[in-house]
C-alpha positions in Angstrom: 91.5 93.0 105.6 95.1 93.7 105.3 94.5 96.5 102.7 92.3 98.6 104.9 89.2 98.2 102.7 85.8 96.6 103.3 84.2 93.7 101.6 81.8 96.1 99.9 84.7 98.1 98.6 86.3 95.0 97.0 83.0 93.9 95.5 82.1 97.4 94.3 83.1 99.3 91.2 85.7 101.6 92.7 89.0 102.0 90.8 91.1 103.4 93.7 94.5 101.8 93.8 94.3 100.3 97.3 90.9 98.7 96.4 92.2 97.4 93.1 95.2 95.9 94.9 92.9 94.2 97.5 90.6 92.9 94.7 93.5 91.5 92.8 94.8 89.8 95.9 91.4 88.2 96.3 91.6 86.8 92.7 95.0 85.3 93.5 94.0 84.0 96.8 90.8 82.3 95.5 92.8 80.8 92.6 95.4 79.4 95.0 92.6 77.7 96.9 91.6 75.8 93.8 88.7 77.9 92.4 88.3 78.1 88.6 88.5 81.6 86.9 84.7 81.5 86.1 83.9 80.6 89.7 86.1 83.5 91.0 84.3 85.9 88.6 80.9 84.8 90.0 82.1 85.3 93.6 83.4 88.7 92.7 80.3 89.6 90.8 82.0 90.1 87.4 80.5 89.6 84.0 83.3 87.3 82.8 86.6 85.8 84.0 89.0 87.9 81.9 89.5 90.5 84.7 90.3 87.7 87.1 93.0 86.3 84.9 94.5 89.8 84.3 94.2 90.9 87.9 95.8 87.7 89.3 98.7 88.1 86.9 99.2 91.8 87.9 99.1 90.8 91.6 101.7 88.1 91.1 104.0 90.5 89.2 103.7 93.2 91.8 104.5 90.8 94.6 107.2 88.7 92.9 105.2 85.5 93.0 106.4 82.9 90.5 103.7 80.9 88.6 103.4 77.4 89.9 104.5 78.4 93.5 101.8 77.0 95.8 100.5 78.8 98.9 101.6 77.1 102.1 98.8 75.5 104.1 99.9 77.6 107.1 99.9 81.0 105.3 97.7 82.5 107.9 94.9 83.6 105.5 91.4 83.9 106.8 88.9 81.3 105.5 86.1 83.9 105.8 86.9 86.0 102.8 83.6 85.2 101.1 
């Protein structure tokens, strides 16, 4: 992945900054692909979807992404994130 962390890191409990950034990027990416917040929480092995909502918002703020802007179909993201 672009953040230099493994899938296990992203799904694990670590609170290291680069892992948090990668995890929040996943929240945003999955939401852009049309998944609901509860579905994303299940994918990410979370108890509820509140962390997904917060993490997605933080990712968007950090990267200057405006709400409502859609991800281009040719954004170059891997379909194999799951």
